[in-house]
N, CA, C and O atoms as a Tripos MOL2 file, in Angstrom:
@<TRIPOS>MOLECULE
protein
  288   287    72     0     0
PROTEIN
NO_CHARGES

@<TRIPOS>ATOM
      1 N        -187.4520  104.7210   24.0970 N.3       1 MET1
      2 CA       -187.5560  104.2950   22.7020 C.3       1 MET1
      3 C        -188.8180  104.9110   22.1330 C.2       1 MET1
      4 O        -189.8830  104.8820   22.7490 O.2       1 MET1
      5 N        -188.6770  105.4480   20.9870 N.am      2 GLU2
      6 CA       -189.8070  106.0600   20.2770 C.3       2 GLU2
      7 C        -189.8950  105.3370   18.9010 C.2       2 GLU2
      8 O        -188.9690  105.3770   18.0910 O.2       2 GLU2
      9 N        -191.0270  104.6940   18.6910 N.am      3 LEU3
     10 CA       -191.2200  103.9730   17.4050 C.3       3 LEU3
     11 C        -192.3680  104.6190   16.6250 C.2       3 LEU3
     12 O        -193.3500  105.1010   17.1900 O.2       3 LEU3
     13 N        -192.1940  104.6060   15.3000 N.am      4 ASN4
     14 CA       -193.1510  105.2720   14.4300 C.3       4 ASN4
     15 C        -194.5280  104.5970   14.3890 C.2       4 ASN4
     16 O        -195.5290  105.2300   14.0540 O.2       4 ASN4
     17 N        -194.5620  103.3430   14.7220 N.am      5 SER5
     18 CA       -195.8130  102.5860   14.6550 C.3       5 SER5
     19 C        -195.8130  101.4800   15.6960 C.2       5 SER5
     20 O        -194.7540  100.9530   16.0360 O.2       5 SER5
     21 N        -196.9700  101.1240   16.2010 N.am      6 LYS6
     22 CA       -197.0560   99.9920   17.1540 C.3       6 LYS6
     23 C        -196.7010   98.6800   16.4560 C.2       6 LYS6
     24 O        -196.4080   97.6870   17.1220 O.2       6 LYS6
     25 N        -196.7250   98.6660   15.1340 N.am      7 ASP7
     26 CA       -196.3300   97.4480   14.4000 C.3       7 ASP7
     27 C        -194.8430   97.1300   14.5870 C.2       7 ASP7
     28 O        -194.4210   95.9980   14.3490 O.2       7 ASP7
     29 N        -194.0470   98.1180   15.0110 N.am      8 HIS8
     30 CA       -192.6160   97.9250   15.2170 C.3       8 HIS8
     31 C        -192.2680   97.4820   16.6570 C.2       8 HIS8
     32 O        -191.1080   97.2280   16.9810 O.2       8 HIS8
     33 N        -193.3110   97.4000   17.5050 N.am      9 VAL9
     34 CA       -193.0970   96.9850   18.8850 C.3       9 VAL9
     35 C        -193.2380   95.4650   18.9310 C.2       9 VAL9
     36 O        -194.2390   94.9120   18.4750 O.2       9 VAL9
     37 N        -192.2270   94.7970   19.4860 N.am     10 LYS10
     38 CA       -192.2910   93.3450   19.5970 C.3      10 LYS10
     39 C        -192.8480   92.9180   20.9760 C.2      10 LYS10
     40 O        -193.6590   91.9970   21.0760 O.2      10 LYS10
     41 N        -192.3870   93.6190   22.0350 N.am     11 LEU11
     42 CA       -192.7760   93.1950   23.3920 C.3      11 LEU11
     43 C        -192.6450   94.3790   24.3600 C.2      11 LEU11
     44 O        -191.7000   95.1640   24.2830 O.2      11 LEU11
     45 N        -193.6130   94.4830   25.2650 N.am     12 VAL12
     46 CA       -193.5270   95.4350   26.3720 C.3      12 VAL12
     47 C        -193.9230   94.6280   27.5860 C.2      12 VAL12
     48 O        -195.0290   94.0890   27.6360 O.2      12 VAL12
     49 N        -193.0200   94.5320   28.5900 N.am     13 ALA13
     50 CA       -193.3120   93.7450   29.8040 C.3      13 ALA13
     51 C        -192.9130   94.5350   31.0260 C.2      13 ALA13
     52 O        -191.8210   95.0990   31.0890 O.2      13 ALA13
     53 N        -193.8210   94.5730   32.0130 N.am     14 LEU14
     54 CA       -193.5470   95.2360   33.2710 C.3      14 LEU14
     55 C        -193.5790   94.1520   34.3760 C.2      14 LEU14
     56 O        -194.5390   93.3900   34.4930 O.2      14 LEU14
     57 N        -192.5040   94.1120   35.1760 N.am     15 ASP15
     58 CA       -192.4200   93.1290   36.2750 C.3      15 ASP15
     59 C        -192.3410   93.9090   37.5660 C.2      15 ASP15
     60 O        -191.2600   94.3190   37.9880 O.2      15 ASP15
     61 N        -193.4970   94.1150   38.2030 N.am     16 ASP16
     62 CA       -193.5250   94.9160   39.4400 C.3      16 ASP16
     63 C        -192.7680   94.2320   40.5700 C.2      16 ASP16
     64 O        -192.1840   94.9170   41.4090 O.2      16 ASP16
     65 N        -192.7600   92.9080   40.6170 N.am     17 ASP17
     66 CA       -192.0870   92.1800   41.6880 C.3      17 ASP17
     67 C        -190.5970   92.4750   41.6990 C.2      17 ASP17
     68 O        -190.0000   92.6650   42.7590 O.2      17 ASP17
     69 N        -190.0000   92.5120   40.5130 N.am     18 GLN18
     70 CA       -188.5510   92.7510   40.4320 C.3      18 GLN18
     71 C        -188.2240   94.1660   39.9880 C.2      18 GLN18
     72 O        -187.0560   94.4970   39.7810 O.2      18 GLN18
     73 N        -189.2570   95.0180   39.8370 N.am     19 ASN19
     74 CA       -189.0780   96.4100   39.4240 C.3      19 ASN19
     75 C        -188.2800   96.5210   38.1050 C.2      19 ASN19
     76 O        -187.3410   97.3110   37.9970 O.2      19 ASN19
     77 N        -188.6770   95.7140   37.1180 N.am     20 LYS20
     78 CA       -188.0220   95.6820   35.8140 C.3      20 LYS20
     79 C        -189.0130   95.9870   34.7030 C.2      20 LYS20
     80 O        -190.2070   95.7050   34.8040 O.2      20 LYS20
     81 N        -188.4740   96.5770   33.6330 N.am     21 THR21
     82 CA       -189.2670   96.8780   32.4370 C.3      21 THR21
     83 C        -188.4730   96.3890   31.2160 C.2      21 THR21
     84 O        -187.2730   96.6430   31.1120 O.2      21 THR21
     85 N        -189.1360   95.7010   30.3140 N.am     22 LEU22
     86 CA       -188.5180   95.2120   29.0560 C.3      22 LEU22
     87 C        -189.3080   95.7690   27.9060 C.2      22 LEU22
     88 O        -190.5280   95.6190   27.8320 O.2      22 LEU22
     89 N        -188.5870   96.4230   26.9990 N.am     23 ILE23
     90 CA       -189.2180   96.8930   25.7620 C.3      23 ILE23
     91 C        -188.3640   96.4050   24.6000 C.2      23 ILE23
     92 O        -187.1660   96.6840   24.5360 O.2      23 ILE23
     93 N        -188.9750   95.6930   23.7040 N.am     24 GLU24
     94 CA       -188.2670   95.2350   22.5090 C.3      24 GLU24
     95 C        -189.0390   95.7410   21.2740 C.2      24 GLU24
     96 O        -190.2690   95.7670   21.2440 O.2      24 GLU24
     97 N        -188.2620   96.1360   20.2730 N.am     25 GLY25
     98 CA       -188.8570   96.6150   19.0600 C.3      25 GLY25
     99 C        -187.8530   96.5900   17.9200 C.2      25 GLY25
    100 O        -186.7220   96.1240   18.0650 O.2      25 GLY25
    101 N        -188.2940   97.0960   16.8040 N.am     26 PHE26
    102 CA       -187.4720   97.0990   15.5850 C.3      26 PHE26
    103 C        -187.2070   98.5250   15.1180 C.2      26 PHE26
    104 O        -188.1170   99.1970   14.6350 O.2      26 PHE26
    105 N        -185.9680   98.9900   15.2590 N.am     27 LEU27
    106 CA       -185.5790  100.3500   14.8270 C.3      27 LEU27
    107 C        -185.4750  100.4210   13.2950 C.2      27 LEU27
    108 O        -185.5170  101.5090   12.7220 O.2      27 LEU27
    109 N        -185.3440   99.2990   12.6550 N.am     28 GLY28
    110 CA       -185.1960   99.3040   11.1790 C.3      28 GLY28
    111 C        -183.7720   99.6320   10.7650 C.2      28 GLY28
    112 O        -182.8280   99.4470   11.5320 O.2      28 GLY28
    113 N        -183.6360  100.1100    9.5700 N.am     29 GLU29
    114 CA       -182.3120  100.4300    9.0110 C.3      29 GLU29
    115 C        -181.6980  101.5860    9.7710 C.2      29 GLU29
    116 O        -182.3430  102.6080   10.0070 O.2      29 GLU29
    117 N        -180.4300  101.4110   10.1540 N.am     30 LEU30
    118 CA       -179.7000  102.4540   10.8800 C.3      30 LEU30
    119 C        -179.5140  103.6980   10.0300 C.2      30 LEU30
    120 O        -179.0280  103.6110    8.9020 O.2      30 LEU30
    121 N        -179.8880  104.8280   10.5440 N.am     31 ILE31
    122 CA       -179.7900  106.0650    9.8100 C.3      31 ILE31
    123 C        -178.6640  106.9390   10.4180 C.2      31 ILE31
    124 O        -177.8650  107.5220    9.6850 O.2      31 ILE31
    125 N        -178.6150  107.0200   11.7480 N.am     32 GLU32
    126 CA       -177.7130  107.9850   12.3550 C.3      32 GLU32
    127 C        -177.4500  107.6370   13.8140 C.2      32 GLU32
    128 O        -178.3350  107.1450   14.5130 O.2      32 GLU32
    129 N        -176.2180  107.8970   14.2700 N.am     33 LEU33
    130 CA       -175.8180  107.8210   15.6720 C.3      33 LEU33
    131 C        -175.3590  109.2060   16.1160 C.2      33 LEU33
    132 O        -174.5540  109.8440   15.4380 O.2      33 LEU33
    133 N        -175.8690  109.6670   17.2490 N.am     34 ASN34
    134 CA       -175.4660  110.9990   17.7730 C.3      34 ASN34
    135 C        -175.2940  110.9440   19.2830 C.2      34 ASN34
    136 O        -175.8990  110.1190   19.9680 O.2      34 ASN34
    137 N        -174.4690  111.8260   19.7760 N.am     35 PHE35
    138 CA       -174.4080  112.0980   21.1870 C.3      35 PHE35
    139 C        -175.1040  113.4210   21.4210 C.2      35 PHE35
    140 O        -174.6760  114.4510   20.9010 O.2      35 PHE35
    141 N        -176.1720  113.4030   22.1990 N.am     36 VAL36
    142 CA       -176.9420  114.6140   22.5020 C.3      36 VAL36
    143 C        -176.3910  115.2210   23.7740 C.2      36 VAL36
    144 O        -176.4270  114.6030   24.8380 O.2      36 VAL36
    145 N        -175.8690  116.4650   23.6540 N.am     37 GLU37
    146 CA       -175.2990  117.1810   24.7610 C.3      37 GLU37
    147 C        -174.2030  116.3900   25.4600 C.2      37 GLU37
    148 O        -173.9480  116.6010   26.6450 O.2      37 GLU37
    149 N        -173.5550  115.4850   24.7420 N.am     38 GLY38
    150 CA       -172.4500  114.7070   25.2810 C.3      38 GLY38
    151 C        -172.8320  113.6760   26.3200 C.2      38 GLY38
    152 O        -171.9530  112.9990   26.8540 O.2      38 GLY38
    153 N        -174.1020  113.5330   26.6240 N.am     39 ALA39
    154 CA       -174.4930  112.6290   27.7180 C.3      39 ALA39
    155 C        -175.5560  111.6110   27.3440 C.2      39 ALA39
    156 O        -175.9670  110.8130   28.1870 O.2      39 ALA39
    157 N        -176.0080  111.6230   26.1040 N.am     40 LEU40
    158 CA       -177.1010  110.7850   25.7210 C.3      40 LEU40
    159 C        -176.8250  110.2180   24.3150 C.2      40 LEU40
    160 O        -176.7260  110.9690   23.3450 O.2      40 LEU40
    161 N        -176.7040  108.9000   24.2230 N.am     41 LEU41
    162 CA       -176.5190  108.2630   22.9190 C.3      41 LEU41
    163 C        -177.8710  108.1230   22.2480 C.2      41 LEU41
    164 O        -178.8010  107.5650   22.8310 O.2      41 LEU41
    165 N        -177.9870  108.6210   21.0370 N.am     42 GLU42
    166 CA       -179.2420  108.5740   20.2960 C.3      42 GLU42
    167 C        -179.0010  107.7710   19.0240 C.2      42 GLU42
    168 O        -178.1380  108.1150   18.2160 O.2      42 GLU42
    169 N        -179.7670  106.7020   18.8520 N.am     43 ILE43
    170 CA       -179.6530  105.8430   17.6780 C.3      43 ILE43
    171 C        -180.9390  106.0240   16.8830 C.2      43 ILE43
    172 O        -182.0250  105.7090   17.3700 O.2      43 ILE43
    173 N        -180.8140  106.5370   15.6420 N.am     44 LYS44
    174 CA       -181.9700  106.7860   14.7970 C.3      44 LYS44
    175 C        -182.0300  105.6660   13.7450 C.2      44 LYS44
    176 O        -181.0480  105.3630   13.0670 O.2      44 LYS44
    177 N        -183.2150  105.0730   13.6410 N.am     45 GLY45
    178 CA       -183.4720  104.0600   12.6020 C.3      45 GLY45
    179 C        -184.6620  104.4910   11.7650 C.2      45 GLY45
    180 O        -185.3200  105.4910   12.0520 O.2      45 GLY45
    181 N        -184.9180  103.7250   10.7420 N.am     46 SER46
    182 CA       -186.0190  104.0580    9.8440 C.3      46 SER46
    183 C        -187.3970  103.9060   10.5410 C.2      46 SER46
    184 O        -188.4000  104.4460   10.0750 O.2      46 SER46
    185 N        -187.4170  103.1640   11.6570 N.am     47 ASN47
    186 CA       -188.6630  102.9400   12.3590 C.3      47 ASN47
    187 C        -188.8130  103.7400   13.6420 C.2      47 ASN47
    188 O        -189.8790  103.7510   14.2580 O.2      47 ASN47
    189 N        -187.7200  104.4210   14.0440 N.am     48 GLY48
    190 CA       -187.8370  105.1940   15.3030 C.3      48 GLY48
    191 C        -186.4840  105.5980   15.8730 C.2      48 GLY48
    192 O        -185.4640  105.5480   15.1850 O.2      48 GLY48
    193 N        -186.4910  105.9900   17.1120 N.am     49 ILE49
    194 CA       -185.2870  106.4800   17.8000 C.3      49 ILE49
    195 C        -185.1700  105.7840   19.1650 C.2      49 ILE49
    196 O        -186.1520  105.5810   19.8790 O.2      49 ILE49
    197 N        -183.9400  105.4370   19.4840 N.am     50 PHE50
    198 CA       -183.6190  104.8460   20.7990 C.3      50 PHE50
    199 C        -182.6180  105.7830   21.4700 C.2      50 PHE50
    200 O        -181.6030  106.1550   20.8800 O.2      50 PHE50
    201 N        -182.9220  106.1600   22.7170 N.am     51 ARG51
    202 CA       -182.0170  107.0310   23.4650 C.3      51 ARG51
    203 C        -181.5810  106.3240   24.7540 C.2      51 ARG51
    204 O        -182.3940  105.6920   25.4290 O.2      51 ARG51
    205 N        -180.3280  106.4360   25.0760 N.am     52 ILE52
    206 CA       -179.8160  105.7980   26.3050 C.3      52 ILE52
    207 C        -178.8150  106.7440   26.9950 C.2      52 ILE52
    208 O        -178.0470  107.4540   26.3450 O.2      52 ILE52
    209 N        -178.8570  106.7240   28.3170 N.am     53 ASP53
    210 CA       -177.9510  107.5490   29.1050 C.3      53 ASP53
    211 C        -176.5590  106.9080   29.0980 C.2      53 ASP53
    212 O        -176.1970  106.1570   30.0030 O.2      53 ASP53
    213 N        -175.7870  107.2290   28.0440 N.am     54 LEU54
    214 CA       -174.4750  106.6740   27.8480 C.3      54 LEU54
    215 C        -173.6420  107.7480   27.1120 C.2      54 LEU54
    216 O        -173.9320  108.1090   25.9720 O.2      54 LEU54
    217 N        -172.6300  108.2280   27.7880 N.am     55 ASN55
    218 CA       -171.8410  109.3010   27.1190 C.3      55 ASN55
    219 C        -170.6390  108.6910   26.3670 C.2      55 ASN55
    220 O        -170.3660  107.4950   26.4570 O.2      55 ASN55
    221 N        -169.9610  109.5320   25.6500 N.am     56 ASN56
    222 CA       -168.8500  109.1310   24.7970 C.3      56 ASN56
    223 C        -167.7290  108.4480   25.6030 C.2      56 ASN56
    224 O        -167.1360  107.4680   25.1530 O.2      56 ASN56
    225 N        -167.4520  108.9850   26.7990 N.am     57 GLU57
    226 CA       -166.3830  108.4240   27.6300 C.3      57 GLU57
    227 C        -166.7690  107.0210   28.1060 C.2      57 GLU57
    228 O        -165.9300  106.1190   28.1070 O.2      57 GLU57
    229 N        -168.0240  106.8280   28.5090 N.am     58 ASP58
    230 CA       -168.4810  105.4980   28.9070 C.3      58 ASP58
    231 C        -168.3670  104.5000   27.7680 C.2      58 ASP58
    232 O        -168.0040  103.3470   28.0000 O.2      58 ASP58
    233 N        -168.6620  104.9070   26.5660 N.am     59 LEU59
    234 CA       -168.5850  104.0570   25.3820 C.3      59 LEU59
    235 C        -167.1510  103.6750   25.1130 C.2      59 LEU59
    236 O        -166.8730  102.5220   24.7860 O.2      59 LEU59
    237 N        -166.2210  104.6240   25.2430 N.am     60 LYS60
    238 CA       -164.8000  104.3360   25.0580 C.3      60 LYS60
    239 C        -164.2780  103.3300   26.0970 C.2      60 LYS60
    240 O        -163.5200  102.4200   25.7610 O.2      60 LYS60
    241 N        -164.6920  103.5030   27.3570 N.am     61 LYS61
    242 CA       -164.2910  102.5790   28.4450 C.3      61 LYS61
    243 C        -164.7910  101.1780   28.1500 C.2      61 LYS61
    244 O        -164.0500  100.2080   28.3060 O.2      61 LYS61
    245 N        -166.0270  101.0650   27.7290 N.am     62 LEU62
    246 CA       -166.5940   99.7650   27.4130 C.3      62 LEU62
    247 C        -165.8610   99.1180   26.2810 C.2      62 LEU62
    248 O        -165.5710   97.9230   26.3340 O.2      62 LEU62
    249 N        -165.5490   99.8780   25.2490 N.am     63 SER63
    250 CA       -164.8240   99.3610   24.0730 C.3      63 SER63
    251 C        -163.4260   98.8610   24.4850 C.2      63 SER63
    252 O        -163.0000   97.7930   24.0450 O.2      63 SER63
    253 N        -162.7200   99.6210   25.3180 N.am     64 GLN64
    254 CA       -161.3950   99.2330   25.7610 C.3      64 GLN64
    255 C        -161.4510   97.9810   26.6090 C.2      64 GLN64
    256 O        -160.5900   97.1080   26.4980 O.2      64 GLN64
    257 N        -162.4650   97.8920   27.4560 N.am     65 HIS65
    258 CA       -162.6260   96.7150   28.3210 C.3      65 HIS65
    259 C        -162.8330   95.4550   27.4980 C.2      65 HIS65
    260 O        -162.2490   94.4140   27.7980 O.2      65 HIS65
    261 N        -163.6640   95.5410   26.4590 N.am     66 LYS66
    262 CA       -163.9340   94.4280   25.6000 C.3      66 LYS66
    263 C        -162.6660   93.9960   24.7900 C.2      66 LYS66
    264 O        -162.4340   92.8110   24.5490 O.2      66 LYS66
    265 N        -161.8650   95.0130   24.3880 N.am     67 LYS67
    266 CA       -160.6180   94.6940   23.6610 C.3      67 LYS67
    267 C        -159.6560   93.9430   24.5630 C.2      67 LYS67
    268 O        -159.0010   93.0080   24.1030 O.2      67 LYS67
    269 N        -159.5480   94.3160   25.8290 N.am     68 LYS68
    270 CA       -158.6680   93.6350   26.7660 C.3      68 LYS68
    271 C        -159.0720   92.1840   26.9670 C.2      68 LYS68
    272 O        -158.2210   91.3090   27.1280 O.2      68 LYS68
    273 N        -160.3810   91.9330   26.9570 N.am     69 GLU69
    274 CA       -160.9210   90.5660   27.1250 C.3      69 GLU69
    275 C        -160.8780   89.7540   25.8440 C.2      69 GLU69
    276 O        -161.1220   88.5480   25.8540 O.2      69 GLU69
    277 N        -160.5640   90.4280   24.7320 N.am     70 GLY70
    278 CA       -160.5520   89.7380   23.4580 C.3      70 GLY70
    279 C        -161.9130   89.5170   22.8590 C.2      70 GLY70
    280 O        -162.1020   88.6240   22.0330 O.2      70 GLY70
    281 N        -162.8970   90.3590   23.2870 N.am     71 ILE71
    282 CA       -164.2530   90.2580   22.7870 C.3      71 ILE71
    283 C        -164.4080   91.2470   21.6430 C.2      71 ILE71
    284 O        -163.9660   92.3920   21.7320 O.2      71 ILE71
    285 N        -165.0470   90.7850   20.5560 N.am     72 LYS72
    286 CA       -165.2650   91.6860   19.4140 C.3      72 LYS72
    287 C        -166.6160   92.2920   19.4930 C.2      72 LYS72
    288 O        -166.9910   93.0800   18.6250 O.2      72 LYS72
@<TRIPOS>BOND
     1     1     2 1
     2     2     3 1
     3     3     4 2
     4     3     5 am
     5     5     6 1
     6     6     7 1
     7     7     8 2
     8     7     9 am
     9     9    10 1
    10    10    11 1
    11    11    12 2
    12    11    13 am
    13    13    14 1
    14    14    15 1
    15    15    16 2
    16    15    17 am
    17    17    18 1
    18    18    19 1
    19    19    20 2
    20    19    21 am
    21    21    22 1
    22    22    23 1
    23    23    24 2
    24    23    25 am
    25    25    26 1
    26    26    27 1
    27    27    28 2
    28    27    29 am
    29    29    30 1
    30    30    31 1
    31    31    32 2
    32    31    33 am
    33    33    34 1
    34    34    35 1
    35    35    36 2
    36    35    37 am
    37    37    38 1
    38    38    39 1
    39    39    40 2
    40    39    41 am
    41    41    42 1
    42    42    43 1
    43    43    44 2
    44    43    45 am
    45    45    46 1
    46    46    47 1
    47    47    48 2
    48    47    49 am
    49    49    50 1
    50    50    51 1
    51    51    52 2
    52    51    53 am
    53    53    54 1
    54    54    55 1
    55    55    56 2
    56    55    57 am
    57    57    58 1
    58    58    59 1
    59    59    60 2
    60    59    61 am
    61    61    62 1
    62    62    63 1
    63    63    64 2
    64    63    65 am
    65    65    66 1
    66    66    67 1
    67    67    68 2
    68    67    69 am
    69    69    70 1
    70    70    71 1
    71    71    72 2
    72    71    73 am
    73    73    74 1
    74    74    75 1
    75    75    76 2
    76    75    77 am
    77    77    78 1
    78    78    79 1
    79    79    80 2
    80    79    81 am
    81    81    82 1
    82    82    83 1
    83    83    84 2
    84    83    85 am
    85    85    86 1
    86    86    87 1
    87    87    88 2
    88    87    89 am
    89    89    90 1
    90    90    91 1
    91    91    92 2
    92    91    93 am
    93    93    94 1
    94    94    95 1
    95    95    96 2
    96    95    97 am
    97    97    98 1
    98    98    99 1
    99    99   100 2
   100    99   101 am
   101   101   102 1
   102   102   103 1
   103   103   104 2
   104   103   105 am
   105   105   106 1
   106   106   107 1
   107   107   108 2
   108   107   109 am
   109   109   110 1
   110   110   111 1
   111   111   112 2
   112   111   113 am
   113   113   114 1
   114   114   115 1
   115   115   116 2
   116   115   117 am
   117   117   118 1
   118   118   119 1
   119   119   120 2
   120   119   121 am
   121   121   122 1
   122   122   123 1
   123   123   124 2
   124   123   125 am
   125   125   126 1
   126   126   127 1
   127   127   128 2
   128   127   129 am
   129   129   130 1
   130   130   131 1
   131   131   132 2
   132   131   133 am
   133   133   134 1
   134   134   135 1
   135   135   136 2
   136   135   137 am
   137   137   138 1
   138   138   139 1
   139   139   140 2
   140   139   141 am
   141   141   142 1
   142   142   143 1
   143   143   144 2
   144   143   145 am
   145   145   146 1
   146   146   147 1
   147   147   148 2
   148   147   149 am
   149   149   150 1
   150   150   151 1
   151   151   152 2
   152   151   153 am
   153   153   154 1
   154   154   155 1
   155   155   156 2
   156   155   157 am
   157   157   158 1
   158   158   159 1
   159   159   160 2
   160   159   161 am
   161   161   162 1
   162   162   163 1
   163   163   164 2
   164   163   165 am
   165   165   166 1
   166   166   167 1
   167   167   168 2
   168   167   169 am
   169   169   170 1
   170   170   171 1
   171   171   172 2
   172   171   173 am
   173   173   174 1
   174   174   175 1
   175   175   176 2
   176   175   177 am
   177   177   178 1
   178   178   179 1
   179   179   180 2
   180   179   181 am
   181   181   182 1
   182   182   183 1
   183   183   184 2
   184   183   185 am
   185   185   186 1
   186   186   187 1
   187   187   188 2
   188   187   189 am
   189   189   190 1
   190   190   191 1
   191   191   192 2
   192   191   193 am
   193   193   194 1
   194   194   195 1
   195   195   196 2
   196   195   197 am
   197   197   198 1
   198   198   199 1
   199   199   200 2
   200   199   201 am
   201   201   202 1
   202   202   203 1
   203   203   204 2
   204   203   205 am
   205   205   206 1
   206   206   207 1
   207   207   208 2
   208   207   209 am
   209   209   210 1
   210   210   211 1
   211   211   212 2
   212   211   213 am
   213   213   214 1
   214   214   215 1
   215   215   216 2
   216   215   217 am
   217   217   218 1
   218   218   219 1
   219   219   220 2
   220   219   221 am
   221   221   222 1
   222   222   223 1
   223   223   224 2
   224   223   225 am
   225   225   226 1
   226   226   227 1
   227   227   228 2
   228   227   229 am
   229   229   230 1
   230   230   231 1
   231   231   232 2
   232   231   233 am
   233   233   234 1
   234   234   235 1
   235   235   236 2
   236   235   237 am
   237   237   238 1
   238   238   239 1
   239   239   240 2
   240   239   241 am
   241   241   242 1
   242   242   243 1
   243   243   244 2
   244   243   245 am
   245   245   246 1
   246   246   247 1
   247   247   248 2
   248   247   249 am
   249   249   250 1
   250   250   251 1
   251   251   252 2
   252   251   253 am
   253   253   254 1
   254   254   255 1
   255   255   256 2
   256   255   257 am
   257   257   258 1
   258   258   259 1
   259   259   260 2
   260   259   261 am
   261   261   262 1
   262   262   263 1
   263   263   264 2
   264   263   265 am
   265   265   266 1
   266   266   267 1
   267   267   268 2
   268   267   269 am
   269   269   270 1
   270   270   271 1
   271   271   272 2
   272   271   273 am
   273   273   274 1
   274   274   275 1
   275   275   276 2
   276   275   277 am
   277   277   278 1
   278   278   279 1
   279   279   280 2
   280   279   281 am
   281   281   282 1
   282   282   283 1
   283   283   284 2
   284   283   285 am
   285   285   286 1
   286   286   287 1
   287   287   288 2
@<TRIPOS>SUBSTRUCTURE
     1 MET1         2 RESIDUE 1 A MET
     2 GLU2         6 RESIDUE 1 A GLU
     3 LEU3        10 RESIDUE 1 A LEU
     4 ASN4        14 RESIDUE 1 A ASN
     5 SER5        18 RESIDUE 1 A SER
     6 LYS6        22 RESIDUE 1 A LYS
     7 ASP7        26 RESIDUE 1 A ASP
     8 HIS8        30 RESIDUE 1 A HIS
     9 VAL9        34 RESIDUE 1 A VAL
    10 LYS10       38 RESIDUE 1 A LYS
    11 LEU11       42 RESIDUE 1 A LEU
    12 VAL12       46 RESIDUE 1 A VAL
    13 ALA13       50 RESIDUE 1 A ALA
    14 LEU14       54 RESIDUE 1 A LEU
    15 ASP15       58 RESIDUE 1 A ASP
    16 ASP16       62 RESIDUE 1 A ASP
    17 ASP17       66 RESIDUE 1 A ASP
    18 GLN18       70 RESIDUE 1 A GLN
    19 ASN19       74 RESIDUE 1 A ASN
    20 LYS20       78 RESIDUE 1 A LYS
    21 THR21       82 RESIDUE 1 A THR
    22 LEU22       86 RESIDUE 1 A LEU
    23 ILE23       90 RESIDUE 1 A ILE
    24 GLU24       94 RESIDUE 1 A GLU
    25 GLY25       98 RESIDUE 1 A GLY
    26 PHE26      102 RESIDUE 1 A PHE
    27 LEU27      106 RESIDUE 1 A LEU
    28 GLY28      110 RESIDUE 1 A GLY
    29 GLU29      114 RESIDUE 1 A GLU
    30 LEU30      118 RESIDUE 1 A LEU
    31 ILE31      122 RESIDUE 1 A ILE
    32 GLU32      126 RESIDUE 1 A GLU
    33 LEU33      130 RESIDUE 1 A LEU
    34 ASN34      134 RESIDUE 1 A ASN
    35 PHE35      138 RESIDUE 1 A PHE
    36 VAL36      142 RESIDUE 1 A VAL
    37 GLU37      146 RESIDUE 1 A GLU
    38 GLY38      150 RESIDUE 1 A GLY
    39 ALA39      154 RESIDUE 1 A ALA
    40 LEU40      158 RESIDUE 1 A LEU
    41 LEU41      162 RESIDUE 1 A LEU
    42 GLU42      166 RESIDUE 1 A GLU
    43 ILE43      170 RESIDUE 1 A ILE
    44 LYS44      174 RESIDUE 1 A LYS
    45 GLY45      178 RESIDUE 1 A GLY
    46 SER46      182 RESIDUE 1 A SER
    47 ASN47      186 RESIDUE 1 A ASN
    48 GLY48      190 RESIDUE 1 A GLY
    49 ILE49      194 RESIDUE 1 A ILE
    50 PHE50      198 RESIDUE 1 A PHE
    51 ARG51      202 RESIDUE 1 A ARG
    52 ILE52      206 RESIDUE 1 A ILE
    53 ASP53      210 RESIDUE 1 A ASP
    54 LEU54      214 RESIDUE 1 A LEU
    55 ASN55      218 RESIDUE 1 A ASN
    56 ASN56      222 RESIDUE 1 A ASN
    57 GLU57      226 RESIDUE 1 A GLU
    58 ASP58      230 RESIDUE 1 A ASP
    59 LEU59      234 RESIDUE 1 A LEU
    60 LYS60      238 RESIDUE 1 A LYS
    61 LYS61      242 RESIDUE 1 A LYS
    62 LEU62      246 RESIDUE 1 A LEU
    63 SER63      250 RESIDUE 1 A SER
    64 GLN64      254 RESIDUE 1 A GLN
    65 HIS65      258 RESIDUE 1 A HIS
    66 LYS66      262 RESIDUE 1 A LYS
    67 LYS67      266 RESIDUE 1 A LYS
    68 LYS68      270 RESIDUE 1 A LYS
    69 GLU69      274 RESIDUE 1 A GLU
    70 GLY70      278 RESIDUE 1 A GLY
    71 ILE71      282 RESIDUE 1 A ILE
    72 LYS72      286 RESIDUE 1 A LYS
């Protein structure tokens, strides 16, 4: 996650015992969604950019799974 200002960061927590990291922030108004090289989902907001290792096929599978369960 890349944010334009530290004012947009809500929380950063590192848990060495459980090997976990939590980052919360505010992307602001949604500007754009892109797949970078087909393997990286990039969400651009007015306050920054969030990138996650999620490709188009993974997103389709997740969407289909939720439809089967009746989840919106």
